[in-house]
Phi, psi and omega in degrees: 000130174250138177229138182232135183249133179205165173257141178227135181222094178240134175294164178302318181295320180291323177298321180298323175304315178291314183300318182279357175089011182276347177232131181272324189227153175254137175240130181228161172249117178283174190299339179268002175097356180281136175275127180236136177245137176211156184301138186291339182295344180290343181270350186310318181285353177257358180285131174237184182293348180262342184117219178237121183215129174144184178263139189229157172235131179248123180254131177233147176279187184295338175257019174068029176267146182299134173241310179198151168238114185238144173279133177244155183257000000 
């Protein structure tokens, strides 16, 4: 299992582009400096009226397939 930590700050307008399918992928830079790209639909449950803001943990399996995206405190 691979896990990556990063901070994400997207406005509500930016999230709507992802939410409506106009943008397919989210690209972030994790704490170690590695760029990671994952399907945008995984942020949908984290979108609020302010957008998406906070620290997250991305979990991938041994084949780098998505397992979970969790907001961490």
